C-alpha positions in Angstrom: 1.5 8.1 20.5 -1.3 10.5 20.0 -0.9 12.9 17.3 0.5 16.1 18.7 1.2 17.9 15.4 -0.7 21.1 16.4 1.6 21.4 19.4 4.8 21.4 17.2 4.9 24.1 14.6 7.4 23.3 11.9 9.9 25.9 10.9 12.3 26.3 8.0 14.8 23.8 9.2 12.1 21.1 9.7 10.9 21.8 6.2 14.3 21.4 4.7 14.8 18.2 6.5 11.4 16.8 5.1 12.4 17.9 1.7 15.7 16.1 1.9 13.8 12.9 3.2 11.4 13.2 0.3 14.2 13.5 -2.3 15.9 10.4 -1.0 14.5 8.4 1.9 17.7 6.4 2.2 19.9 9.3 2.7 21.7 9.2 6.1 21.0 11.7 8.9 24.6 12.6 8.7 24.4 13.4 5.0 21.3 15.5 5.5 23.1 17.3 8.2 26.0 18.0 5.9 23.8 19.1 3.0 21.9 21.5 5.2 25.0 22.6 7.1 23.5 21.8 10.5 24.5 19.2 13.2 23.8 15.6 13.0 22.2 15.7 16.4 19.9 18.5 15.3 18.8 16.3 12.4 18.1 13.4 14.8 16.3 15.5 17.2 14.1 17.3 14.7 13.1 14.0 12.9 12.2 12.4 16.3 10.1 15.4 17.3 8.3 15.4 14.0 7.6 11.7 14.2 6.3 12.0 17.8 4.1 15.0 16.6 2.7 12.8 13.8 4.1 15.2 11.1 6.3 12.4 9.8 4.1 9.3 9.9 6.8 6.7 9.4 10.2 6.4 7.8 8.6 3.9 5.4 10.2 2.4 2.3 8.3 3.0 -0.9 7.9 -0.2 -2.9 6.4 -1.1 -6.3 3.8 -3.7 -5.6 3.6 -4.9 -9.3 7.4 -5.8 -9.1 6.5 -8.1 -6.1 3.7 -9.9 -7.9 0.7 -7.8 -6.8 -0.4 -7.1 -10.4 -3.9 -5.8 -9.7 -4.7 -2.6 -7.8 -8.4 -1.7 -7.0 -10.3 0.7 -4.9 -13.3 -0.9 -3.1 -16.1 1.2 -1.9 -17.8 -0.4 1.2 -21.1 0.3 2.8 -21.4 -0.7 6.3 -24.8 -1.7 7.6 -24.8 0.3 10.8 -22.6 3.1 12.1 -21.9 1.2 15.3 -20.4 -1.6 13.2 -17.7 0.6 11.5 -14.9 0.1 14.1 -15.5 -3.7 14.0 -15.3 -3.8 10.2 -12.2 -1.8 10.2 -10.5 -4.0 12.8 -11.4 -7.1 10.5 -10.0 -5.3 7.6 -6.7 -4.7 9.3 -6.0 -8.4 9.2 -6.4 -8.7 5.5 -3.1 -8.3 3.8 -4.4 -7.3 0.5 -6.0 -4.2 2.0 -3.2 -1.5 2.1 -5.3 1.5 2.8 -8.7 2.1 4.5 -10.5 5.5 4.6 -13.6 6.3 6.5 -15.4 8.8 4.2 -18.6 10.8 3.9 -21.0 10.4 1.1 -22.5 7.3 -0.4 -20.0 4.9 1.0 -18.7 4.3 4.5 -15.1 3.2 3.7 -12.9 3.3 0.7 -10.3 0.6 0.5 -7.1 0.4 -1.6 -6.3 -3.2 -2.3 -3.6 -5.1 -4.2 -4.1 -8.7 -5.5 -2.0 -11.1 -7.6 -4.6 -11.3 -10.3 -8.2 -10.3 -11.2 -9.2 -13.9 -10.1 -7.6 -13.1 -6.7 -9.5 -9.9 -6.5 -12.7 -11.7 -7.3 -12.0 -14.2 -4.5 -11.1 -11.5 -2.0 -14.4 -9.7 -2.8 -16.6 -12.8 -2.7 -15.0 -14.9 0.0 -13.5 -12.3 2.3 -14.7 -8.8 2.3 -18.4 -9.5 1.7 -18.3 -12.0 4.5 -17.3 -9.5 7.1 -20.1 -9.1 9.6 -21.4 -5.6 9.1 -20.5 -5.2 5.4 -23.7 -4.5 3.4 -22.3 -4.1 0.0 -19.2 -3.3 -2.1 -18.4 -1.7 -5.4 -15.1 -2.0 -6.9 -13.0 0.0 -9.3 -9.9 -1.6 -10.9 -6.9 0.7 -11.5 -5.7 0.4 -15.1 -2.7 2.7 -14.4 -1.6 5.4 -11.9 -1.0 8.7 -13.6 0.9 10.2 -10.6 1.2 10.1 -6.8 2.7 12.8 -4.6 3.0 14.1 -1.1 1.5 17.4 -0.1 3.6 20.6 -0.6 6.1 21.2 2.0 6.3 25.0 1.6 
């Protein structure tokens, strides 16, 4: 569905529901309702509306890639040869399981990718045998992540 977030202004109750989901994404709607002293049906209704509006992008499960064997994280800066090729390159990238994020950006690069691989050798193979062979990719520059100091969501208040 098309993002309709501008058509749905979030209120105090929506913000409280979001905060509860951020504290514990596994918390049931019933428990959220009890904690906020509102009805279970209201929680369902508000979450559905916020998802339809694109405010809540997905009820996704946060995982630790390293615990699943994806030991190497890197950011790959991509230059696409021509602007008309960007959409085609992005479509190709969607089929590559190691690419977990793709951002179309301004500046010296066209795209910034976040990738996870099993090892540095896997990363090297991904770059040399896959990413640079995508039609439209002119060049890449890679930054390997040594550690992540923090990650967080935007403020809810």
